[in-house]
Steps between C-alpha positions, in 0.01 A plus 500: 500500500837324513578375850140516623425364845145376547332328792219268595384568855231260625354492849505153659132508596396213276604286205593641161264463201531563126461873551810506722684286246415746222629793705821326604573384143427848363745661743764232440469532122545877512824455694619221270433692181696796639793290620409602851408342834180344635435543870266307727385681812279355772261764632411350838440801725139389559594275792137401559452341155844403373617143553843334463344207315362733235843655452654156442222418255568826308866404456403152384239625255731760343784249465256257335410769248865516404582830668814589694577821685759710674593374846468550787127561478395814687238419760322809631466367854880498524525871420245673721764745617532637146130581490498642852785734403308625197188551711701698754640723226148584389390558858789731577421699186149562636333297225315249720231519765341252739147401402287330765190454285369150443433377147127549559554859615712575196238364262233700677700820472564443130128447441393807699741756352332846487530530123387145427668159542878506457702237316764486772564597861673827590563572866721703728700458821316516829574777749823413680339446842229270366751300297730456801206386714389241245853372442552467878171306522634250250239569235582349158593740225639513149768727356347682203685697234366854496436589139482869593839482672649308208381766257645776715828310540552449127354830380469520120669162470184337633301585187794396279517145637488242221592143416545315173277207407651248257198271511138599543282599790140381542370778273772471237740741672843490343801731468567786738240530773440791730496366854184589689562377856243746637222276364591238762467743787702464820613138464607283791875434505517307826286362779600471864415130505582384144806707408565673168264488205562366150559839334787595726669161507491455125662835412775441754559148363500608137761769574724280714489221240559745212189383318476675163172345376194428713296234318162416657127468430292793390300478822800665667524787252345754743762407760766662280357845575556478875829318456628775271423755773682296762802469271510879474459556875772248586737595218478156342543407135193440286491179295317454173160332532360224284151392602351203322158353442341272760419139427131415524329180598215327319258724692661812356644607836869545561679206655537552875614308806185590689285341226706182519633518145669178391852508637823416320543210745159365399588536133827319556320223688275447198810414298507821296858598408661832568558531125126471439421762765756742355372444148144556612606833646681606184855413603676246281818474705601516870611819667861610556760254632 
């Protein structure tokens, strides 16, 4: 693991809480113990929810925790061309199709599948004339990854896709894992109005930044399956994965922005020291300097 490069990649859609601190410190400690590099990445492609003030607060909170990171910080909104290029490669390879269905229509189709409700959506391209008409009319659509086309493109390699889990998934998964991207169905990789989706941006970023270890919460374990497929389709390297447990609140639920979990700024305002926060999370020293 010598020379590991790990990353913490928050979205500036709210303030950080203890759960974020735990994830950042875990990633930083892995890099430090391996004599490697800790990377901070700002995942701000959701232009409707991301705010500059939250980004500034993230930098302040992480510095308060005693962390430092490689500079300059990669901000996704500055690199949209990289994601557009990856999307175009997939489109040219015949792996994407335009989907005009609304979320409600997709859910209805999943529920009414002829052999019983499906776990995920699987669609197909529209006839060329109908698609052209709807595009010309300005109807909104999403670019979906065709799982059938991906399987045909990779051949036997599709069923051989795998990734290595250093930590544990939500059901105790560890070690080599067979990737099962087909369970997610035809995922959305971009929307006409919102740009590229998380899955595509993150695999491009991880490859461009030479990330060797993806450290994140176990709630993102399933994302590794689709991301492994995208890495294969785009010819990108596959990092090692290390998913960790999620911090829970007094109510037994995981800490979350939407539930207004106590923020690091609030904790700091109460006079609690960074040392006390780190110790409470199981870290007796700051991250890498």
